[in-house]
GUVEX-494142 format. One record per residue (C-alpha): x, y, z. Coordinates in Angstrom, 3 decimals. Example, Ala and Ser with C-alpha at 12.3 -4.5 7.8 and 13.67 -1.06 7.14 Angstrom:
% residues 2
((12.300; -4.500; 7.800))
((13.670; -1.060; 7.140))
//
This chain:
% residues 392
((92.990; 99.500; 71.807))
((96.698; 98.821; 71.295))
((99.048; 98.908; 74.274))
((102.585; 97.869; 75.251))
((102.324; 94.924; 77.644))
((104.870; 93.190; 79.842))
((104.998; 89.444; 79.185))
((108.199; 88.398; 80.938))
((111.784; 89.393; 81.515))
((113.002; 91.319; 78.449))
((109.716; 90.537; 76.722))
((107.347; 93.424; 75.951))
((104.738; 93.250; 73.199))
((102.119; 95.434; 71.569))
((98.760; 93.750; 72.129))
((95.047; 94.409; 71.829))
((93.679; 95.185; 75.313))
((90.283; 96.399; 76.599))
((89.584; 100.052; 75.865))
((90.256; 102.583; 78.616))
((86.990; 103.861; 80.092))
((85.680; 105.910; 82.978))
((84.818; 103.846; 86.043))
((84.981; 106.523; 88.790))
((83.534; 110.058; 88.792))
((87.071; 111.430; 89.250))
((88.343; 109.702; 86.073))
((89.051; 111.065; 82.625))
((90.002; 109.287; 79.422))
((92.604; 110.767; 77.103))
((93.650; 109.887; 73.583))
((97.401; 109.491; 73.891))
((99.394; 111.582; 71.411))
((102.877; 110.949; 72.829))
((104.218; 108.548; 75.417))
((107.805; 107.771; 76.370))
((110.051; 105.004; 77.633))
((111.634; 105.932; 80.961))
((114.893; 104.644; 82.389))
((112.906; 103.219; 85.298))
((110.887; 101.179; 82.784))
((114.101; 99.245; 82.255))
((113.869; 98.117; 85.887))
((110.598; 96.399; 84.934))
((112.214; 95.037; 81.810))
((114.513; 92.924; 83.986))
((115.423; 93.568; 87.683))
((111.892; 94.101; 89.049))
((110.305; 91.320; 87.010))
((109.162; 89.473; 90.168))
((106.647; 92.258; 90.839))
((105.113; 92.168; 87.346))
((102.267; 90.096; 85.901))
((102.015; 89.118; 82.229))
((99.673; 91.537; 80.507))
((100.553; 94.576; 82.647))
((100.394; 97.746; 80.531))
((103.651; 99.703; 80.634))
((104.406; 103.396; 80.698))
((104.129; 106.413; 82.983))
((105.182; 109.360; 80.769))
((102.089; 110.325; 78.827))
((100.254; 113.236; 77.280))
((97.253; 113.561; 75.033))
((93.839; 115.054; 74.412))
((90.899; 114.668; 76.773))
((88.142; 112.527; 75.279))
((85.755; 112.276; 78.235))
((85.601; 113.350; 81.889))
((83.817; 111.974; 84.944))
((81.053; 113.790; 86.810))
((83.390; 115.110; 89.538))
((86.147; 116.360; 87.237))
((86.090; 120.132; 87.098))
((88.454; 122.229; 85.047))
((88.827; 119.734; 82.214))
((86.679; 119.352; 79.129))
((86.858; 117.242; 76.000))
((89.499; 118.621; 73.665))
((91.844; 119.896; 76.391))
((95.488; 119.010; 75.964))
((97.059; 117.551; 79.111))
((100.209; 115.963; 80.485))
((99.658; 113.178; 83.015))
((102.079; 113.046; 85.993))
((103.482; 109.596; 86.632))
((102.050; 109.407; 90.150))
((98.337; 109.411; 91.000))
((97.444; 112.008; 93.627))
((94.285; 113.667; 94.890))
((95.554; 117.148; 95.771))
((93.432; 117.247; 98.941))
((94.971; 114.931; 101.558))
((97.533; 115.898; 104.210))
((100.505; 114.677; 102.168))
((99.415; 116.476; 99.007))
((99.008; 119.582; 101.143))
((102.676; 119.230; 102.130))
((103.691; 119.066; 98.468))
((104.496; 115.366; 98.868))
((102.297; 114.074; 96.075))
((104.178; 110.774; 95.845))
((102.944; 110.048; 99.375))
((99.268; 110.787; 98.578))
((97.141; 109.233; 101.311))
((94.246; 108.659; 98.922))
((96.221; 106.424; 96.556))
((98.895; 104.903; 98.834))
((99.426; 101.209; 98.104))
((98.966; 100.065; 101.677))
((99.065; 96.337; 100.879))
((102.787; 96.762; 100.237))
((103.420; 99.660; 102.617))
((104.258; 101.934; 99.698))
((103.477; 105.504; 98.654))
((101.163; 106.834; 95.959))
((100.090; 104.592; 93.095))
((101.989; 105.031; 89.838))
((100.964; 104.378; 86.266))
((102.408; 101.257; 84.671))
((104.622; 100.297; 87.597))
((104.388; 96.918; 89.372))
((102.332; 95.521; 92.239))
((104.329; 97.658; 94.657))
((102.722; 100.766; 93.197))
((99.205; 99.579; 92.490))
((99.611; 97.749; 89.178))
((97.724; 100.582; 87.429))
((97.542; 100.256; 83.614))
((100.078; 102.602; 82.054))
((100.156; 105.091; 79.223))
((102.101; 103.309; 76.486))
((98.791; 102.813; 74.750))
((96.327; 104.482; 72.430))
((94.139; 105.641; 75.323))
((94.637; 106.071; 79.071))
((92.204; 106.136; 81.967))
((93.471; 109.036; 84.088))
((92.766; 108.657; 87.814))
((92.193; 111.646; 90.147))
((91.669; 113.780; 87.055))
((90.096; 116.549; 89.162))
((93.644; 117.466; 90.231))
((96.534; 115.530; 88.710))
((96.611; 116.304; 84.950))
((98.542; 119.381; 83.839))
((96.787; 121.472; 81.206))
((99.178; 122.739; 78.548))
((98.698; 125.199; 75.682))
((97.095; 124.008; 72.490))
((100.082; 125.159; 70.428))
((103.637; 123.871; 70.416))
((104.812; 120.317; 69.718))
((104.330; 117.488; 72.201))
((108.117; 117.398; 72.637))
((107.876; 120.709; 74.498))
((105.544; 119.390; 77.197))
((105.812; 115.591; 77.456))
((108.680; 115.765; 79.937))
((106.432; 117.438; 82.527))
((105.149; 113.913; 83.181))
((108.414; 112.750; 84.787))
((111.797; 113.787; 83.378))
((111.568; 117.507; 84.098))
((110.112; 117.359; 87.630))
((112.343; 114.427; 88.585))
((115.460; 116.250; 87.412))
((114.215; 119.528; 88.912))
((113.627; 117.918; 92.300))
((117.029; 116.218; 92.117))
((118.694; 119.612; 91.697))
((116.506; 121.198; 94.392))
((117.337; 118.403; 96.823))
((121.051; 118.693; 95.981))
((121.084; 122.153; 97.608))
((123.972; 123.426; 95.491))
((125.149; 126.778; 96.893))
((125.378; 129.822; 94.621))
((128.417; 129.378; 92.416))
((128.810; 125.827; 93.729))
((129.758; 122.567; 92.063))
((127.610; 119.540; 91.258))
((128.565; 116.057; 90.086))
((125.862; 114.071; 88.283))
((126.403; 110.309; 88.210))
((124.578; 108.795; 85.247))
((123.685; 110.808; 82.149))
((120.561; 109.017; 81.038))
((117.448; 111.171; 80.592))
((117.211; 112.262; 84.251))
((120.913; 112.920; 84.728))
((121.092; 114.736; 81.399))
((118.154; 116.994; 82.271))
((119.503; 117.582; 85.796))
((122.725; 118.840; 84.216))
((120.754; 121.210; 81.988))
((118.768; 122.585; 84.911))
((121.870; 123.031; 87.073))
((123.748; 124.758; 84.237))
((120.734; 127.014; 83.670))
((121.005; 128.017; 87.342))
((124.674; 128.890; 86.953))
((126.251; 125.937; 88.771))
((129.441; 124.211; 87.726))
((128.475; 120.723; 86.547))
((130.562; 117.574; 86.120))
((128.746; 114.709; 84.412))
((129.886; 111.090; 84.738))
((128.796; 108.272; 82.412))
((130.523; 105.416; 80.548))
((128.532; 105.995; 77.324))
((130.295; 108.438; 74.940))
((127.102; 109.689; 73.294))
((125.619; 110.620; 76.656))
((128.744; 112.477; 77.719))
((128.746; 114.357; 74.416))
((125.156; 115.557; 74.868))
((125.951; 117.051; 78.273))
((129.304; 118.486; 77.175))
((127.526; 120.371; 74.389))
((125.454; 122.135; 77.057))
((128.592; 123.319; 78.888))
((129.280; 120.638; 81.504))
((132.605; 118.964; 82.164))
((132.357; 115.215; 81.568))
((134.242; 112.166; 82.790))
((134.302; 108.494; 81.801))
((134.162; 106.300; 84.938))
((135.662; 103.424; 82.975))
((138.758; 105.366; 81.906))
((140.895; 103.609; 84.518))
((141.551; 106.734; 86.560))
((140.866; 107.327; 90.238))
((137.497; 109.002; 89.613))
((137.051; 110.486; 93.118))
((140.644; 111.718; 93.012))
((140.193; 113.315; 89.590))
((137.026; 115.060; 90.752))
((138.728; 116.333; 93.913))
((141.478; 117.830; 91.753))
((138.771; 119.612; 89.733))
((137.090; 120.975; 92.882))
((139.797; 122.637; 94.970))
((140.974; 119.357; 96.432))
((137.905; 118.763; 98.593))
((135.214; 117.404; 96.269))
((131.983; 118.905; 94.920))
((129.367; 120.599; 97.067))
((126.718; 118.158; 95.888))
((126.280; 114.884; 94.005))
((123.187; 113.569; 92.231))
((122.904; 109.785; 91.940))
((120.824; 109.453; 88.783))
((121.704; 105.775; 88.373))
((119.982; 103.689; 91.037))
((119.909; 99.919; 90.911))
((121.084; 99.813; 87.295))
((124.614; 100.783; 88.383))
((127.566; 99.021; 86.841))
((130.299; 97.664; 89.045))
((128.354; 95.304; 91.334))
((128.608; 91.894; 89.656))
((127.507; 89.917; 92.730))
((124.396; 92.053; 93.196))
((123.708; 91.946; 89.476))
((123.909; 88.162; 89.483))
((121.554; 88.016; 92.484))
((119.027; 90.189; 90.643))
((119.152; 87.878; 87.642))
((118.608; 84.856; 89.905))
((115.653; 86.600; 91.570))
((114.159; 87.213; 88.134))
((114.124; 83.486; 87.454))
((112.480; 82.460; 90.740))
((108.740; 82.003; 91.290))
((107.049; 85.238; 92.314))
((106.256; 84.036; 95.832))
((109.987; 83.494; 96.424))
((111.437; 86.334; 94.352))
((109.292; 89.178; 95.736))
((110.507; 88.938; 99.349))
((114.016; 88.281; 98.104))
((113.996; 91.506; 96.084))
((112.532; 93.480; 98.995))
((114.526; 92.064; 101.886))
((117.616; 90.192; 100.737))
((119.801; 93.209; 100.029))
((120.450; 92.800; 96.306))
((120.436; 96.429; 95.252))
((123.373; 97.606; 93.238))
((124.836; 100.367; 95.397))
((127.947; 101.100; 93.335))
((126.780; 104.575; 92.285))
((125.588; 105.566; 95.756))
((128.805; 104.402; 97.415))
((130.743; 106.327; 94.786))
((128.680; 109.443; 95.521))
((129.504; 109.129; 99.218))
((133.198; 108.970; 98.397))
((133.084; 111.857; 95.916))
((131.042; 114.503; 97.756))
((132.925; 116.956; 99.946))
((132.610; 116.920; 103.715))
((129.391; 118.615; 104.739))
((128.010; 118.188; 101.219))
((124.683; 116.866; 99.978))
((123.755; 113.753; 97.999))
((120.477; 113.806; 96.088))
((119.191; 110.409; 94.942))
((116.844; 110.316; 91.962))
((117.849; 106.866; 90.720))
((115.392; 104.137; 91.700))
((116.414; 101.559; 94.310))
((114.406; 98.440; 94.983))
((115.802; 96.400; 97.900))
((115.977; 97.094; 101.613))
((118.916; 95.304; 103.202))
((122.080; 96.619; 101.561))
((124.725; 97.845; 104.007))
((125.576; 101.536; 103.790))
((128.930; 102.980; 104.897))
((127.360; 104.699; 107.879))
((130.704; 105.566; 109.461))
((131.703; 107.566; 106.382))
((128.285; 109.235; 106.082))
((128.437; 110.259; 109.733))
((132.085; 111.300; 109.751))
((131.744; 113.437; 106.587))
((128.469; 114.997; 107.819))
((126.799; 114.152; 104.518))
((123.181; 115.104; 103.982))
((120.963; 112.722; 102.007))
((117.718; 113.610; 100.211))
((115.778; 111.308; 97.930))
((112.416; 110.125; 96.685))
((110.068; 110.002; 93.733))
((109.444; 113.436; 92.260))
((106.399; 115.359; 93.461))
((105.363; 116.440; 89.972))
((102.634; 118.960; 90.777))
((104.844; 120.650; 93.377))
((107.231; 121.771; 90.630))
((105.158; 121.817; 87.421))
((104.031; 125.467; 87.512))
((107.586; 126.685; 88.050))
((108.942; 124.474; 85.285))
((106.206; 125.579; 82.869))
((107.728; 129.073; 82.846))
((110.773; 127.636; 81.041))
((108.813; 125.794; 78.343))
((108.825; 128.803; 76.053))
((109.796; 129.351; 72.443))
((113.299; 130.190; 73.709))
((113.518; 126.614; 75.077))
((116.413; 127.257; 77.506))
((116.535; 123.589; 78.587))
((116.494; 122.202; 75.038))
((113.413; 120.072; 75.581))
((112.234; 120.009; 71.975))
((115.441; 118.319; 70.859))
((115.869; 116.199; 73.989))
((114.645; 112.912; 72.515))
((116.978; 110.846; 70.390))
((114.336; 108.646; 68.759))
((110.621; 108.762; 67.989))
((108.991; 105.509; 66.955))
((105.456; 104.289; 66.319))
((103.906; 102.401; 69.211))
((104.145; 99.072; 67.414))
((107.958; 99.357; 67.450))
((108.084; 99.580; 71.247))
((109.740; 96.141; 71.681))
((112.664; 97.163; 69.467))
((112.883; 100.521; 71.268))
((113.091; 98.816; 74.661))
((115.825; 96.526; 73.409))
((117.890; 99.426; 72.044))
((117.401; 101.487; 75.214))
((118.475; 98.580; 77.425))
((121.553; 97.903; 75.289))
((122.271; 101.655; 74.923))
((122.899; 101.188; 71.216))
((122.316; 103.541; 68.293))
((122.807; 106.562; 70.547))
((119.557; 105.808; 72.364))
((119.000; 108.161; 75.298))
((115.308; 109.051; 75.127))
((112.604; 107.347; 73.073))
((109.191; 108.829; 72.356))
((106.388; 106.596; 71.071))
((103.550; 107.701; 68.821))
((100.329; 105.670; 69.205))
//
């Protein structure tokens, strides 16, 4: 089968790889009808290269049609249409019972001290072959896949795999009070969708991003937008817009891709050029995350407010302004989205009315064999690229 494989920093290719097949009784195999490039895939494209191996299959936003199921997979049959959550979870362990599916005790990657295994995402998360391919072996298929109706375009449902639950959890964790205000830092796919969800709930939303096309998309939905590169005092401007005290909540939808940390950015590039045995501990321990967005969130949020972090961070040793966090009584919530915790609630909004605008959310759809060009455009943020769907 054809699949998008990682071959090196900024080098992805479409190669012939062994066909996906059932190897465990809890497996299923699906024929992929739509898969997507996620903003966190860009971390693999460059900053997290030390944790990748040439030939790794990319992708964790996938849907398709069931081709075959294992002996212990109930509730699915050949021909069913499903969306595959990006994390692999059993639905039966203690953590799944708490709604913390990204901490699933059945699939935790204990060799690295990490949570649940993820599709297409580095040694840290199990190095499981991903879904940017013609077929996908779905693990823990007795629980994880989300059955969706047979009608309606893929564009209506594909975002259940990651974008919708990640943005939904970000807004939930932000704890915006009724009639409250929310600042969203970063208007890529997750930040954009978080704005849509918050606006749908009646919150006042201020979106911040340096890319004009991204600001325009969110402004069209009714949010106020700001350019962080406009040369203004961004925290001061936002305080003026929020009764002089700052917003109730801030979502950091940027993570380690933040602009404004040239030293950290240079360190990440150096780590990407080092041998894996040297670069891996450096990335984990040496404190080379880019914390510009998070530090900005801490400055922006009002006293007693909440910061919700959905952007991915990869290091462990960066200093945080603990004095400010403590003095302002800021609450922090974060983590990978627990897809199945939110999927049933989100499904109620995936109607013909399309209140979140999911069917028109993508900016580009390309055939699978154009994935390398799509990655390049997404990384460079050219041609208005915000969300790319791939068709195997």
